[in-house]
N, C-alpha and C positions, 0 to 999 in steps of 0.2 A: 588185438584185443579191445574189447570194451574200457573205455573208463567213464562211467556213469551213461549217458548217455553219448559219450564220444568214441568215435571210432578211430583208432591207430592202426594203420594198415601198410602193409610192407608189398610196394610192386614184386612181382614173380620174376618178372620179363619172360615170362613163356604162360601159353593157355594151360589151364588146369581144366582139364573135360568136367562137364558137370556143374562148375561151380555156378556158372552164371545162366543155367539152362532156365524153360519153363518152368519143368520141377523144382529147382529152388526159389522160382519166384513162387509158386504156388505151395512151398512149406513155410517161408518165410511170412506169406499173408496172412496164416491162420497162425501165428504166434506173437507175443509180444514180445519187445526189446526184451534180452536177459536169458529167454526160456529156450533157444537155442546158442550154438557157437557165436560168435562175432560175424557178420558180414555185411556188406553194406546193404543187402536187401531187409535188414533188419533196421538198420538204420531211415531206410528210408519206407518203412512198413509204418514206422514209430511217426514221422514227418506227419504221412497221409494220415493215422486213427489220429494224431492231435491238429489236424488241420480239420477233419468235420468233428471231432469232439469241442473244441473251442472255439470254432466258426471263425479263426483266424489266420492270418497269412502264415507262412511257415520259410524257413530259411535254412538252407543245409549251406556251414563253408567248408569250402574242401582244399586245402593248405598245403605246401609241399614244395621241396625242390625243382627244377626244371627236371624231368624226365622222371619223375616220382608215380605217374598216372593221376595229375587231375584232370585231365580230358576226358580219358575212358571213365575214371567214376563218374565224373557227370553223364556221361551216355548211360552205366549202367543205371543210376538213380533215375535219370528220365525214363529206360525203359519198363523199368520196376513200377513206374507213379502211373506211366501212362497204360502198361496192361492192370493195373490196382482200377482206374479210371472206367475202361472197356469191361473189367468182371463188375465194376458198380452198374452197368448200364445193361446188363444182362447177357454179354456177352462170357463163353468161356473164356479162359487162360491161353488156351492153345490159338487162337483165332484172335488176339490182340490187336493185332499188326492193322494200323489206319493209315489214309493219306498225312493226317496231320501228324502220326505221330513220325512217320517215316521222315516229314521234312523237318520236325524238330530235331530228330538225331541227326539229322543231314546238316545242321546248323551248326 
């Protein structure tokens, strides 16, 4: 659920098909925070939009207990931001993977 611009999420401890797909990235990049159900991509999109709108650095705080999914959440944020940066360069979302993205996600 969203609490303002804060996303409170629960780790389901199992994959949910389509939840973090390229189609989900494309859907959430087209909408503002609150227009669609709460999602980590909505939070990432808000951060990305504010980055360009305010021309200022952005920060996302990911918190939780051990095993809560902080590392996976970070990977998903980076996946979304990487896809958005590729889209802004004119590449379709489906062709977003680059060596830079792979290096960041592997780190």
